[in-house]
TIVO-938205 format. One record per atom (N, C-alpha, C): x, y, z; residue in three letters. Coordinates in steps of 0.001 Angstrom, whole numbers, plus 500000, padded with zeros to 6 digits. Atoms other than C-alpha are relative to their C-alpha. Layout:
TIVO-938205
XYZALA;...
This chain:
TIVO-938205
500222499827498552MET;421666139759476562MET;500703498878500754MET;499332501008499186ALA;423582137958479277ALA;499012498928500417ALA;500915501109499746ALA;422035134511479775ALA;499565499939501452ALA;500309500152498579GLN;422133134765483572GLN;499107501119500526GLN;500817498893499512TYR;420064137936483758TYR;498698500088499224TYR;501312499888500627SER;416336138207483060SER;499390501350500339SER;500659498712499803ILE;414633141559482573ILE;498580499761500480ILE;501352500121499462VAL;411435141976484582VAL;499353501386500001VAL;500707498733499897GLY;408759144654484978GLY;498670499970499285GLY;501328499930500604ALA;405138145443484208ALA;499710501393499450ALA;500152498643500512THR;405589149138483411THR;501302500426499340THR;498784499503500643ALA;408061151165481371ALA;501073500324501032ALA;499032499664498959LYS;409701152482484535LYS;500559498754500666LYS;499531501234499386GLY;409877148989486010GLY;500980499259499113GLY;499101500672500945ILE;411476147541482872ILE;501330500740499929ILE;498763499206500053ALA;413962150401482664ALA;500824499795501266ALA;499288500201498737ALA;414837149970486350ALA;500654498627500043ALA;499445501351500019SER;415378146230485816SER;501267499943499150SER;498812499970500857VAL;417787146854482934VAL;501130500755500692VAL;498982499206499315GLU;419597149547484905GLU;500631499225501150GLU;499472500815498900ARG;419945147198487870ARG;500945498934499455ARG;499134501011500593GLY;421376144512485614GLY;501338500563499559GLY;498755499362500438VAL;423935146954484215VAL;500872500348501202VAL;499223499561498844SER;424982148355487587SER;500569498833500795SER;499536501175499255GLU;425310144868489134GLU;500883499078499170GLU;499118500796500851GLY;427195143427486154GLY;499324498874499261GLY;500695501052500735GLY;424521141057484876GLY;499883500294498524GLY;500026499548501394LEU;424355143066481658LEU;501247500842499772LEU;498741499303500223GLY;427780144092480431GLY;499975500871498770GLY;499911499139501175PRO;428838146709477858PRO;499935499184498703PRO;500127500671501285GLY;427802145674474361GLY;498995498874499972GLY;500996501063499969HIS;425284143065475521HIS;498693500479499373HIS;501222499632500712ALA;422177143076473325ALA;498769499755500867ALA;501285500186499344LEU;418745143607474843LEU;499042499316499021LEU;500949500675500891PRO;415826141558473468PRO;499283501005499112PRO;500812499117500840PRO;413905143050470528PRO;498728500404500745PRO;501149499439499286VAL;410960145174471650VAL;498832499025500059VAL;501183500870500035ARG;408222142783470539ARG;500222498700500775ARG;499743501252499286ARG;409906139707471942ARG;499936500201501513ARG;500027499743498559LEU;410441141253475382LEU;498575500316500456LEU;501388499694499641ALA;406855142571475345ALA;499195498721500191ALA;500702501278499877GLU;405557139036474760GLU;500420499261501266GLU;499504500704498825GLU;407773137605477503GLU;499454500600501293GLU;500441499327498774LEU;406618140212480045LEU;498487500203500048LEU;501446499820500030GLY;403003140338478956GLY;499575501452499997GLY;500330498577500092VAL;403032144065478202VAL;499941500392498527VAL;500087499548501387SER;402493146124475056SER;501392500361499481SER;498717499577500571PRO;405394146804472652PRO;500302501465500307PRO;499775498589499678GLY;404864150505473351GLY;500607500203501372GLY;499439499896498652THR;405671149953477027THR;501497499713499983THR;498570500327500094VAL;408980148297476194VAL;500748501085499240VAL;499353498940500776ALA;409776150941473576ALA;500222501239500853ALA;499846498849499105THR;409197153667476168THR;501138499768500994THR;498915500330499075ALA;411534151895478614ALA;501356500142499322ALA;498738499917500736TYR;414253151588475976TYR;500351501454499692TYR;499746498589500304ARG;413840155248475024ARG;500532500730501234ARG;499517499381498765GLU;414288156325478647GLU;501441499594500282GLU;498636500480499763LEU;417410154181478942LEU;500981500642499028LEU;499134499329500970ARG;418835155703475758ARG;500264501437500413ARG;499857498604499619GLN;418219159237476989GLN;500927500177501190GLN;499142499901498815ARG;420112158502480197ARG;501358499340499802ARG;498672500519500306GLY;423081156905478437GLY;500275498595500486GLY;499801501372499536VAL;422498153366479697VAL;500140499047498818VAL;499953500844501188VAL;421913151820476259VAL;500138500883498769VAL;499939499310501288VAL;422478152777472628VAL;499320499120498960VAL;500626500738501087THR;420707151781469417THR;500939499963498812THR;499074500181501119ARG;422762150385466553ARG;499269499545498738ARG;500730500337501222GLY;420231150266463734GLY;499540498560500007GLY;500377501415500088ARG;419791146679462635ARG;500643499165501102ARG;499344500712498906GLY;422114145697465462GLY;499193500023501286GLY;500868499991498842GLY;419332146469467902GLY;500486500918501109GLY;499669499190498827THR;419585148015471368THR;500979499227500878THR;498962500664499207VAL;422708147211473380VAL;500409500901501153VAL;499473499236498864VAL;424226148278476692VAL;501178500851499513VAL;498947499084500420ALA;426471151305476184ALA;501364499507500470ALA;498643500403499626GLU;430238150792476269GLU;500400500584501340GLU;499740499379498692ALA;430380153193479213ALA;498665500474500555ALA;501331499612499530PRO;426863153143480685PRO;500078500944501186PRO;499957498965498975SER;426024156057482955SER;499790499470501410SER;500237500553498663VAL;425124153729485835VAL;501140499093500449VAL;498853500841499635ALA;428447151886485856ALA;501273500708499573ALA;498771499295500324SER;431903153432485995SER;500911499130499167SER;499025500720500803ARG;434502152492483395ARG;501378500488500412ARG;498683499614499528ARG;437802152647485171ARG;501071499370499118ARG;498940500572500821PRO;441063152118483331PRO;500496498691500594PRO;499503501270499472PRO;442437148594483591PRO;501284500194500793PRO;498785499926499183ARG;445129148037486187ARG;501212499619499154ARG;498790500275500767VAL;448597148165484689VAL;500692498781500591VAL;499335501196499475PRO;450181144711484998PRO;501392500329500548PRO;498707499769499360GLU;453220144583487218GLU;501137499739499018GLU;498819500177500831GLY;456525145034485438GLY;499930500664498640GLY;500129499353501299LEU;455171146929482424LEU;500224501505500118LEU;499843498553500064VAL;456062150486481414VAL;498653500587499589VAL;501341499466500236ASP;452806152451481615ASP;500066501195499051ASP;500071498942501000LEU;452352154480478431LEU;498561500195499536LEU;501408499974500387ALA;448554154314478421ALA;499185501066500716ALA;500828499173499136GLY;447429156793481063GLY;499772501425499561GLY;500138498603500390GLY;447911160155479346GLY;500433500974501075GLY;499623499166498859HIS;449561161501482495HIS;501339500703499768HIS;498708499322500088PRO;452413164036482803PRO;501055499298500833PRO;498884500542499227ASP;455818163151484193ASP;499987500648501388ASP;500000499421498643PRO;455733163581488011PRO;501217500864500282PRO;498794499204499778ALA;459247165037487782ALA;499783501476499704ALA;500258498604500364PHE;457727168209486336PHE;498740500546500670PHE;501151499530499237LEU;454863168558488816LEU;500478500564501333LEU;499565499406498722PRO;455276170870491806PRO;499347499325501195PRO;500600500461498760GLU;454634169883495381GLU;498851500940500360GLU;501146499176499620LEU;451185171070496435LEU;500138500407501456LEU;499844499479498646ARG;451346173290499489ARG;498782500833500376ARG;501186499257499551PRO;447951174228500942PRO;500395501015501060PRO;499699499018498942PRO;447783177192503320PRO;500289499304501322PRO;499624500620498727ALA;449424176376506652ALA;498865500091501017ALA;501104499815499073ARG;446409177746508527ARG;498758500407499203ARG;501267499677500654VAL;442776177904507428VAL;499025500443501085VAL;500901499457498974ALA;440519180129509502ALA;498593499442499827ALA;501382500481500093PRO;437023178822510330PRO;499124501032499282PRO;500908499134500747VAL;434241180217508149VAL;498604499870500584VAL;501388500027499544TYR;430837181188509477TYR;499088500028498772TYR;500913500038501143GLY;428113180209506991GLY;500653499388498786GLY;499485500548501248SER;429101179684503368SER;500688501092499190SER;499341499059500901HIS;431029181305500519HIS;499119500313498787HIS;500860499792501165ARG;428010181519498201ARG;499941501464499574ARG;500050498581500354ALA;428035185308498360ALA;501276500473499320ALA;498718499643500628SER;431720185457497310SER;500753498712499687SER;499440501330500271PRO;432594182109495696PRO;501428500011499483PRO;498667499977500599ARG;435823183273494021ARG;500918500966500757ARG;498999499122499410LEU;438956184659495646LEU;500404501043498965LEU;499672498937500940GLY;439683188043494063GLY;501379499851499395GLY;498620500150500479ARG;443394187294493791ARG;500081498960498903ARG;499956501054501002LEU;442859184059491890LEU;499185500393498763LEU;500791499547501146GLU;440203185664489707GLU;500854500876499079GLU;499140499146500821GLU;442709188275488526GLU;501088499189499311GLU;498996500871500623LEU;445354185619487915LEU;499391499212498845LEU;500685500751501043THR;442818183660485883THR;499756500881498777THR;500193499079501122ARG;441988186711483759ARG;501304500153499208ARG;498709499846500669ALA;445692187157483016ALA;500392498731499245ALA;499702501299500621TRP;446039183444482203TRP;499337499901498630TRP;500703500051501267PHE;443413183669479478PHE;500434501135499069PHE;499631498853500830ALA;444359187148478256ALA;501350499801499329ALA;498683500312500568ARG;447901185873477639ARG;499886499464498580ARG;500199500617501316ASP;446519183969474629ASP;498860500652499225ASP;500997499264500750GLY;444036186590473475GLY;498566499618500265GLY;501361500415499666VAL;440995184965475102VAL;499337501104500821VAL;500678498965499218PRO;438472187591476300PRO;499797499549501443PRO;500018500410498595ALA;438613187579480101ALA;499119500896500866ALA;500905499171499219GLU;435845189945481114GLU;499155499158500947GLU;500837500889499198HIS;433743187029482386HIS;500769498710500266HIS;499297501233499639VAL;435629184291484256VAL;499334499402501234VAL;500507500707498831THR;434623181688486784THR;500865498766500215THR;499204501174499661PHE;435941178455488320PHE;499137498743499934PHE;500663501302499980ALA;435087174754488123ALA;500919499003500692ALA;499218501028499313HIS;436260171529489742HIS;500939499258499047HIS;499183500650501009GLY;437946170423486505GLY;499327500179498652GLY;500537499792501345ALA;437408170383482753ALA;498687499265499788ALA;501224500767500222LEU;434798167613482694LEU;498860500515500868LEU;501016499412499131ASP;432948169139485638ASP;499384501218499324ASP;500472498807500683CYS;432706172385483682CYS;499175499643498768CYS;500703500391501228VAL;431695170737480395VAL;498635499409500330VAL;501271500620499614ALA;429009168664482120ALA;498995501054500423ALA;500920498964499532ARG;427531171741483776ARG;499530500869498835ARG;500374499184501146LEU;427584173777480567LEU;498997499283499108LEU;500894500749500887LEU;425939171037478504LEU;498646499763500655LEU;501265500325499341SER;423320170179481109SER;499119501233500194SER;500810498789499888THR;422231173819481476THR;499557500518498636THR;500271499489501340GLU;422273174516477738GLU;499089499097499178GLU;500679500974500847LEU;420805171335476270LEU;499004499179500802LEU;500969500897499402ARG;418024168867476960ARG;500239498586499472ARG;499787501378500456PRO;418038165043476721PRO;499531499811498561PRO;500295500231501407GLY;418130163968473096GLY;500656500999499075GLY;499316499016500836ASP;419920167109471865ASP;501363499457499564ASP;498765500502500594ALA;423051166643469764ALA;501192500891500336ALA;498735499325499706VAL;426651167562470631VAL;501056499519499015VAL;498899500361500891ALA;429491167632468101ALA;501254499770500828ALA;498781500353499266VAL;432611165913469454VAL;501079499583499025VAL;498868500402500835GLU;436064165223468063GLU;500054498481499865GLU;499873501433500251ASP;436621161805466491ASP;501273499739499195ASP;499975500495498627PRO;438966160448467700PRO;500047501151500996PRO;500066498957498997GLY;438528162330470943GLY;500242499477501397GLY;499744500301498590PHE;438906162401474719PHE;498986498967500494PHE;500899501103499680HIS;437469159114475980HIS;499044500329501143HIS;500906499654498905HIS;436035160572479192HIS;498856500896499512HIS;501068499189500573LEU;434102163137477167LEU;499026499118499214LEU;500859500906500764LEU;432798160376474892LEU;499133499149500922LEU;500828500674498996ASP;431529158658478059ASP;498971500966500582ASP;500839499022499314LEU;430097161842479539LEU;498770500400499196LEU;501109499459500796VAL;427938163062476651VAL;498780499081500005VAL;501197500863499930PRO;425667159989476416PRO;499476499822501415PRO;500460500122498621ALA;425570159776480216ALA;499083501162500378ALA;500874498855499774LEU;423919163222480131LEU;498708499894499205LEU;501190500177500813GLY;421279161842477777GLY;500065500724498676GLY;499813499256501237LEU;422732163694474786LEU;500540499091498899LEU;499527500771501147ARG;423528162418471306ARG;501339500554499523ARG;498705499586500532MET;427097162506470007MET;499967499984498479MET;499805499939501439VAL;427778163617466451VAL;501499500124499762VAL;498546499962500158PRO;431378162723465567PRO;500436500919498866PRO;499413499117501003VAL;433465165279463679VAL;501459499590499826VAL;498649500468500278ALA;436675164141461995ALA;501044501035500414ALA;498872499177499579VAL;439993165487463261VAL;501216499643499159VAL;498713500252500627ASP;443226165905461320ASP;501075500684500840ASP;498906499448499197THR;446574167349462414THR;499768501440500440THR;500306498624499636GLU;445024170849462616GLU;498680500123500765GLU;501227499964499218GLY;441973169907464661GLY;498773499629499196GLY;501246500329500676LEU;438341169740463559LEU;500091500302498505LEU;500038499797501445VAL;437863169341459800VAL;498793500877499678VAL;501099499055500216PRO;435754172320458628PRO;498775499412499306PRO;501153500563500707ASP;433559170420456157ASP;499229499026500890ASP;500659500943499096ALA;432858167722458741ALA;499233500747501087ALA;500700499202498998LEU;431941170389461299LEU;498730500603499401LEU;501181499414500645ARG;429589172084458823ARG;498891498961499872ARG;500993501061500128THR;427831168770458182THR;499330499724501344THR;500554500246498665ALA;427402168206461919ALA;499064501125500416ALA;500828498858499620LEU;426031171699462467LEU;498692500009499227LEU;501210500036500806ARG;423554171326459627ARG;499044498895500449ARG;500856501084499520SER;422273168147461266SER;499228500386501259SER;500742499534498837GLY;421029170188464230GLY;500767499998501303GLY;499180499973498789VAL;423934170106466673VAL;499787501308500752VAL;500232498815499177ARG;423382172521469570ARG;501233500442500784ARG;498758499635499314ALA;426893172482471075ALA;501153499274499342ALA;498769500590500535VAL;430459171760469962VAL;501025499991501132VAL;498920500090499013VAL;433198170530472297VAL;501268499626499258VAL;498781500237500771CYS;436728170725470908CYS;501228500421500787CYS;498726499757499334THR;440398171137471782THR;500879500865499111THR;499176499142500855PRO;442600174004470500PRO;501428499503499802PRO;498625500517500104ARG;445915172195471153ARG;500149498839500969ARG;499802501164499150GLY;447297169048472743GLY;498821499053499948GLY;501219500802500120GLN;444253167183471388GLN;500262498557500427GLN;499886501370499502ASN;443687163847473050ASN;499036499135499188ASN;498691500646499869PRO;444558161353471588PRO;501041500381498953PRO;499118499869501160THR;446171162716468379THR;501093501040500146THR;499016498935499883GLY;448128165719469630GLY;499803501120498998GLY;500260498959500994ALA;446545167916466939ALA;499922501368500669ALA;500204498646499496TYR;446571171683467342TYR;499492500881498868TYR;500646499132500973VAL;444585174391465600VAL;500968501089499554VAL;499164498945500562THR;446615176632463280THR;499153501260499790THR;500730498756500268ARG;445707180238462512ARG;499058499820498808ARG;500825500213501186ARG;444437179205459074ARG;498781499157500325ARG;501116500878499666ARG;442287176392460464ARG;499020500720500934ARG;500879499250499112ARG;440949178658463222ARG;499063500890499199ARG;500817499105500816ASP;439748181148460601ASP;498958499220499198ASP;500951500831500747GLU;438125178372458564GLU;498855499541500897GLU;501027500466499078LEU;436269177042461597LEU;499089501142500442LEU;500803498846499612VAL;435124180507462624VAL;499001500345498897VAL;500904499728501121ALA;433652181011459150ALA;498827499028500008ALA;501065501007499937VAL;431683177778459531VAL;499071500295501172VAL;500803499762498801LEU;430517178569463056LEU;499187501286499892LEU;500726498753500175GLY;429456182053461980GLY;498617499803499399GLY;501308500305500580GLU;426561180419460117GLU;499024499481501056GLU;500831500593498942PHE;425271178993463420PHE;500284500709501332PHE;499618499213498815PRO;425591181761466044PRO;499384499526501302PRO;500666500449498778GLU;423223180076468490GLU;500669498781500631GLU;499340501212499500VAL;425488177030468927VAL;501069500366501029VAL;498988499782498963LEU;427572176907472118LEU;501273499239499642LEU;498700500610500309VAL;431266176245471446VAL;500823499952501289VAL;499222500185498776VAL;433247174809474374VAL;501382499483499619VAL;498620500419500245GLU;437033174633474097GLU;500617499494501301GLU;499306500593498850ASP;438987172375476452ASP;501497500160499770ASP;498571499726500178ASP;442485173866476599ASP;500778499459501198ASP;499439500626498799HIS;443700171385479216HIS;501518499962500003HIS;498540500021500094ASN;447313171501477954ASN;500571501397499788ASN;499623498621500322ALA;447556175294477872ALA;501452500331500324ALA;498654499615499564ASP;450894175470479721ASP;501086499011499604ASP;498974501002500338ILE;452627172329478422ILE;499794499411498613ILE;500308500567501319SER;451335171842474865SER;501182500079499046SER;498860499851500891GLY;454511173094473198GLY;499704500808498756GLY;500361499199501175VAL;452633175246470654VAL;499188501214500437VAL;500803498810499727SER;450927178627470462SER;498516499689499844SER;501445500208500036ALA;447175178987470826ALA;499350500891498951ALA;500885499274500918TYR;444833179986467995TYR;498597499498500318TYR;501223500547499434THR;441573179595469819THR;498751500620499394THR;501305499525500426LEU;437969179897468746LEU;499455501009501008LEU;500471499106498943ALA;437348181627472065ALA;500452501436499777ALA;499473498660500239ALA;439405184593470857ALA;499478500601498699ALA;500419499615501351ALA;437477184911467590ALA;498668500727499935ALA;501220499217500023GLY;434380186832468643GLY;498718499218499800GLY;501227500781500096LEU;431845184010468769LEU;498952500550500962LEU;501086499507499146GLU;428445184781470272GLU;499847499165501255GLU;500145500905498861ARG;428202181724472529ARG;501254499134500081ARG;498740500717499908TRP;431463180262473773TRP;500443499864501458TRP;499346500161498701ALA;433448179026476743ALA;501320499290499771ALA;498744500750500016GLN;437028177963477254GLN;500347499637501439GLN;499629500477498676VAL;438102175852480221VAL;501457499568499982VAL;498595500393499854ARG;441689175406481388ARG;500160499363501375ARG;499802500699498742THR;442465172838484022THR;501467500064500423THR;498633499982499469ALA;445529172774486270ALA;500577498598500159ALA;499597501371499692SER;445712168969486434SER;501274499566499282SER;498883500504500790LYS;448264168440483655LYS;501332500660500323LYS;498712499358499721HIS;450848170976484773HIS;500234500320501466HIS;499815499746498570LEU;450189171448488497LEU;499644498790500867LEU;500274501217499247GLY;448922167999489539GLY;498519499666500084GLY;501389500446500064ILE;445746165916489556ILE;499230500281501287ILE;500706499742498756ASP;444963166651493212ASP;499507501444500112ASP;500482498627500001LEU;444434170325492418LEU;498750500046499117LEU;501251500089500753ARG;440793169955491368ARG;499417501387499778ARG;500412498637500296TRP;440484173451490003TRP;500228500290498524TRP;499861499562501383ALA;439931174897486543ALA;499463501410499870ALA;500498498677500311GLY;439498178404485203GLY;499144499943498751GLY;500916499965501130VAL;436701179229482778VAL;499812501443499566VAL;500347498715500593ALA;436306182202480439ALA;498852499755499034ALA;501182500258500823CYS;433010182615478594CYS;499218501292499755CYS;500877498850500204ASP;430296184953477337ASP;499100500174501221ASP;500769499657498805ALA;427960186599479834ALA;498846499032500259ALA;501126500921499824VAL;424988184301479223VAL;500482498656500529VAL;499460501290499563THR;427086181168479610THR;500484500077501450THR;499553499818498614LEU;428638182536482806LEU;498815499924500960LEU;501157499988499114ALA;425227183153484337ALA;499403498607500155ALA;500580501336499923ARG;423972179689483481ARG;500906499043500766ARG;499050500868499298HIS;427125177943484691HIS;499980500278501502HIS;499911499666498575ASP;427350179822487987ASP;498669499809500716ASP;501303500239499385GLY;423615179627488593GLY;499811498551500384GLY;500112501437499691ARG;423742175839488405ARG;500961499616501115ARG;499033500347498958MET;426881175640490533MET;499524500461501367MET;500470499483498714LEU;425366177806493256LEU;498891499138500584LEU;501069500878499522MET;422454175372493448MET;500516498623500395MET;499454501334499700THR;424773172356493787THR;501189500123500944THR;498824499950499121SER;428341172449495078SER;500227501386500580SER;499906498651499453GLY;428147176210495561GLY;501247500756499601GLY;498749499328500305TRP;431813177070495121TRP;501139498991500028TRP;498770500794499912ILE;435293175684494706ILE;500650500312501348ILE;499364499818498703SER;437046175153498031SER;500990501159499972SER;499067498888499923HIS;438843178330499044HIS;501402499534500379HIS;498673500567499724VAL;441672176136500319VAL;500683499646498678VAL;499455500306501324LEU;442134174860496766LEU;500323501280499245LEU;499764498752500715GLN;441817178368495386GLN;501272500688500484GLN;498793499378499454GLU;444491179698497701GLU;501243499228499571GLU;498870500830500452THR;446765176761496789THR;500321500289498539THR;499796499714501419ALA;446246177428493066ALA;500634501371499810ALA;499453498653500132ALA;446962181131493481ALA;501484500035500354ALA;498584500038499605ARG;450239180417495267ARG;500855499353498917ARG;499238500687501044LEU;451355178000492554LEU;500138500864498752LEU;499982499195501210LEU;450440180368489728LEU;500925501206500100LEU;499115498841499821THR;452604183111491208THR;501405499611500454THR;498704500485499538ASP;455574180952492219ASP;500954499881498808ASP;499064500009501125GLU;458536181605489890GLU;500689498653499829GLU;499373501323500094GLU;460150178278490729GLU;499066499002499329GLU;500983500879500633VAL;456943176475489742VAL;499914500306498512VAL;500066499626501412ARG;456801178415486495ARG;501178499437499223ARG;498818500545500678ARG;460338177367485624ARG;499895498489499858ARG;500177501453500046LEU;459536173739486459LEU;499026499615498880LEU;500991500282501041VAL;456451173782484212VAL;500607500235498617VAL;499365499703501283ALA;458479175375481399ALA;500967498890499602ALA;499092501121500300ARG;461098172614481665ARG;499193498781499564ARG;500850501116500396GLY;458306170079481470GLY;499514500140498572GLY;500471499777501369GLU;456906171624478304GLU;501099499699498990GLU;498868500271500897THR;460358171502476689THR;500268498498499890THR;499746501442499991ALA;460839167873477720ALA;498919499241499239ALA;501084500697500683TYR;457415166783476465TYR;500104500163498483TYR;499832499756501429THR;458064168381473084THR;501100499115499429THR;498880500828500468ALA;461400166585472766ALA;499633498517500010ALA;500339501414499882ARG;459970163241473884ARG;499002499564498930ARG;500918500318501094ARG;457079163349471415ARG;500763499872498695ARG;499242500000501251ALA;459446164191468602ALA;500897498784499908ALA;499104501162500013ALA;461868161429469610ALA;499244498724499676ALA;500766501213500263LEU;459160158776469585LEU;499514499968498556LEU;500480499968501379ILE;457690159906466260ILE;501144499714499040ILE;498832500233500854GLU;461177159952464719GLU;500446498541500062GLU;499588501402499852ALA;462034156520466125ALA;499043499074499259ALA;500980500814500725LEU;458800155039464747LEU;500174500164498498LEU;499805499753501438ALA;459405156693461362ALA;501211499239499477ALA;498825500753500410GLY;462798155008461292GLY;499686498562499662GLY;500446501361500317HIS;460921151704461118HIS;498831500015499008HIS;501067499905500987GLY;458456152975458526GLY;498608500081500595GLY;501291499933499311ILE;455665153536461071ILE;499583501455500126ILE;500493498621499946ALA;453623156723460658ALA;499304500253501327ALA;500631499627498740ALA;452553158521463833ALA;499833501507500022ALA;500224498561499872VAL;451201161948464782VAL;499986500368501478VAL;499972499525498618GLY;451598164044467917GLY;500757501311500058GLY;499300498727500121ALA;452480167672467265ALA;499945500848501255ALA;500084499232498755SER;451510168919470742SER;499443499109501098SER;500554500759498880GLY;450557167721474202GLY;500884498870500480GLY;499277501076499315LEU;451518164492475923LEU;500001498675499250LEU;500222501312500613ASN;450494161735473508ASN;500382499943498530ASN;499749500277501410VAL;451278160170470160VAL;498970498971499537VAL;501018500883500561TRP;448644158499467980TRP;500598499239498822TRP;499424500843501046VAL;449686155564465765VAL;498883499186499346VAL;501004500810500694PRO;447201154245463173PRO;500522498579499782PRO;499648501406500212VAL;447257150430463064VAL;498765499265499495VAL;501129500770500529ARG;445113147779461446ARG;499293499222501099ARG;500570500861498960ASP;444605145560464497ASP;500460500499501370ASP;499642499434498705GLU;444556147346467845GLU;500366498925501016GLU;499766501043498990SER;444346144189469946SER;501342499319499787SER;498723500667500285ALA;447302142570468196ALA;501171500866500449ALA;498914499099499618VAL;449464145634468789VAL;500080500153501513VAL;500000499835498541VAL;448398146177472400VAL;500533498751500692VAL;499562501248499370ASN;448867142530473318ASN;501448499663499657ASN;498617500269500388GLY;452098142214471351GLY;500985500850500775GLY;499123499131499227LEU;453646145219473062LEU;500001499619501474LEU;500062500426498597ARG;452453143913476401ARG;501004498876500255ARG;499061501105499804THR;454527140765475932THR;501442500487500001THR;498653499436500048ARG;457527143026475370ARG;500228501051501087ARG;499797499128498845GLY;456980145083478513GLY;499400501381499906GLY;500594498677500174TRP;454950148040477219TRP;498479499932500166TRP;501447499941499794TRP;451411149051478195TRP;499492501262499299TRP;500524498866500758VAL;449695151269475583VAL;498482499882499917VAL;501464499954500009ALA;446060152272475078ALA;499446499676498623ALA;500692500312501252ALA;443877150708472399ALA;499146501196499583ALA;500713498837500495GLY;442250153328470199GLY;498496499925500129GLY;501453500151499919ALA;438740151908470652ALA;499385500914501045ALA;500521499133498935ARG;438356154012473806ARG;499791501430499521ARG;499965498605500420PHE;438844157221471821PHE;499243500301498706PHE;500542499745501336ARG;437052156783468517ARG;498542499552499882ARG;501380500354500301ILE;433538156577467119ILE;499937499386498608ILE;500005500492501379ARG;433864156249463347ARG;501383499957499376ARG;498671499883500585THR;437511157010462740THR;500720498656499989THR;499257501248500136GLY;440077154346461854GLY;500694499569501274GLY;499380500593498819THR;441795152075464326THR;501406500558500236THR;498682499510499642GLY;444943153053466184GLY;500289499721501461GLY;499649500098498588VAL;446751153081469520VAL;500551501344500447VAL;499460498763499436ARG;447619155971471824ARG;501146499657500926ARG;498821500182499155ILE;451056156161473410ILE;500301501312500707ILE;499637498811499240THR;451795158630476194THR;501515500120500012THR;498556499835500145ALA;455252159939475378ALA;500605500824501122ALA;499531499053498993ALA;455497162212478416ALA;501084499444500915ALA;499025500596499072VAL;457557159755480472VAL;501028499131499267VAL;499175500891500823LEU;459496158160477597LEU;501271500715499563LEU;498725499441500412GLY;463190158973477246GLY;500359499587498584GLY;499605500260501387ALA;464967158946473880ALA;500422498544499795ALA;499548501389500131GLU;466610155540474487GLU;498821499046500052GLU;501190500843499910GLU;463310154014475555GLU;499150500117498742GLU;500771499815501229ALA;461640155509472483ALA;500550499114498886ALA;499392500867501015GLY;464110153645470280GLY;499640498541500213GLY;500352501391499711ARG;463429150344472041ARG;498534499730499705ARG;501427500177500261LEU;459677150840471875LEU;499726499931498502LEU;500216500012501447ALA;459825151638468157ALA;500428498676499387ALA;499556501296500508GLY;461819148480467507GLY;499021498894500340GLY;500989501006499597ASP;459355146384469481ASP;498694500175499226ASP;501224499719500754PHE;456446148082467698PHE;500114499408498598PHE;499785500535501350ALA;457914147186464316ALA;499949498473500005ALA;500017501467499916ALA;458420143575465423ALA;498572499485500152ALA;501392500403499803VAL;454804143341466593VAL;499214500133498698VAL;500693499833501276LEU;453534144745463294LEU;500408498928499008LEU;499538501066500883GLY;455685142229461445GLY;499324498678500314GLY;500675501222499613GLU;454191139381463436GLU;498525500041499612GLU;501397499858500356SER;450687140723462858SER;499784499830498516SER;500122500112501460GLN;451258141011459120GLN;500149498545499579GLN;499829501405500329ALA;452495137442459002ALA;498765499191500366ALA;501197500708499552THR;449444136277460941THR;498861500171499020THR;501128499705500898TYR;447036137974458529TYR;500354499845498534TYR;499659500322501372GLY;448912136970455409GLY;500397501174499148GLY;499491498883500759GLY;450365140319454427GLY;498976501034499628GLY;
């Protein structure tokens, strides 16, 4: 626990509020250990059960985590404090953000005129034109499109699906390594993460079966362009995963196909395999721009009802201005050609970086999407070493739970010549690290 912050309170709610205040104000930082239950109970003059109840409430809300003998510590991304990416130092090439190349993003053009609306759009939340375009978008890859809806983005959709389907303390299977924002979101919802290993073809079937047998109630995964490894699900792997999931028909499977239009590979999705409970979300952020806060969702009828029922009680609908903008972009032939050029460029840039690294004996993976994952022994040494040479890459700690260490490099903005320079600098950094640790 941070020396400058003292937990106070005479009730479980008071103690929990004190810890939460310390986290939100910065007195208790990520990873800081809270006092053992009995010790804090003695200090506050309350029963150990009162402190245990406070800690349990904090765990359920994603403020703290328990690490066995390591005790209770503040979560790395506590739900009461935002974890924003560090500012990129001036003069460095930013390869850490996971963002597409702006050169392949279209200009967003909202409707020139927006007529005033009397009342609300709750009775007709979706524009019919965009709904039909969304059905075609999913049907293109064999995803059933009878039931579609919209969300404000992939994480917005996932959060709503999990919060309507599960209760605090329930378990969710997640990819490991996986999307860091999802790894922040799940505990913030009061849910438990069960990591499932990922290889170049996505979720490992045996690891998924083990997670499901442990009582997992939902699975969140990526069919292609997996973040951070670039893995994509092959037809063979899809069939293997479907066989495993068939043993657990009550489990909700959520696919995040955020790279659907720029992944560089075909889709073999679980959503197209006849599961009982499923949803697939596709966001427009990666190929149409981050300001277009719109995503399409295809799902089974029960999931649709639960998702839309919750949305109608909260935000109500996605802005019709955004919907009209999305519809125009999805039907613009010039935009389609631009996105296609981007997909071709991203594929070439990933391959160039992987080849350049291999030329120095450095293994890396990244068969689809925007990123390349490089296993390394010491993340900090590599990140800091590359920083001194002008490169800003992401440490793997943000993306992993149990999997081995590594770094993520966003290849989307990296030309072939730059890839060669980066690979040379990477090799030099590894050489220095090996010398430091004695081989």
